[in-house]
N, C-alpha and C positions, 0 to 999 in steps of 0.2 A: 251535834250532841247538846242531849237538853238537863236541864235540871231539874228533879221533882221530890220535893222531901229532902231526905237523905244520900239518894243514889242517882247517879248517873244515868242517862240512859242514850245508847245511839244506835243507828241500825247498822248490821253486817248482815254477810251472807254467810248462811251454813256451811261450813268445809263439806258434808258429807250428801246433803240433798240440793245444797243451792237456791235455800230460800231464804229469802230477805227476812230477819227478824230483830226485836231490840231487846240489849244484854245491858244490864247492869255494871257488867266487870268490863274492863275495856279490853279483855286480852281472851276475852268468848269464842270458842271456833265454832260452836255447835248450838244448834237452835231448842236441844232436849237432850234428853239423858238416852233418850232411846236412840237417836240419832250418832251419838257420842260413842252408845254401845255399838251399834253398826258401824260404825268407823273403824273402831278398833277390833272388832271380827274379820273386817275386810284384810285392815292390813298384817293380820298375824296370819290368816290364810295367804294371801299375799308371800310374806318374809318364807311361810314353810315350799309354798310351790318353788319359787325363786330356791330356796337352800336345796329341794330336792333335785333343778332340774343342774343347778352347780355342780353335785355331786354327781349325776348321770352324766355330766360331761369330763368330768376328772374322770371317772372310771372306763369313760368311754375313749378318751385320750393315754390312757395306762395301757391299751390294751396294745396299742401303736407305740410302745415306747422303741427307741431307738430306732425305728425305721422314718427315712425321711418319707418315699412316697406314701405310707401308712398314714403320716401325718396331716400331705397334703388331701388324702382322699377325707378322712375326720374333720380337715376344716369345710373343705364343701359341704360335707353332709351336716355339719353346724351350722353353717349360713342358713341353709334352708330351716332347719331349725326356728333359729333364728327369727326367719321370716314370716314361718307359720304362726310364732308365739309375740309377735309384734306389738300385741296389746299388753303385757305382761308387765309393760313400767306404768303404765295407767289403770289402774284398778279400776276406777269410777265409769271410765271407756269400756271395760270388760264388763261390766255389772248394765251397762245400760242406760246410766246414769246423765 
């Protein structure tokens, strides 16, 4: 960390693009407003996709309500779904960043 005039400057890594940048704020997360906006939009898209999948799972399980064999089949199908969407928890990996 260095001091230049009234501002502190220290090197940080952008949480969206991964570039190194110098920030005057100690709590900076992004190298620019563009990266901040892109990260926010990616997070919104991720939350919406997660909610959609959660609702689909609930609907799917409700179809088998009270049927133990149906639940076992549903769980097997859902495990396959989870395997296909294994990158859902890492939006940067899915975006190729």
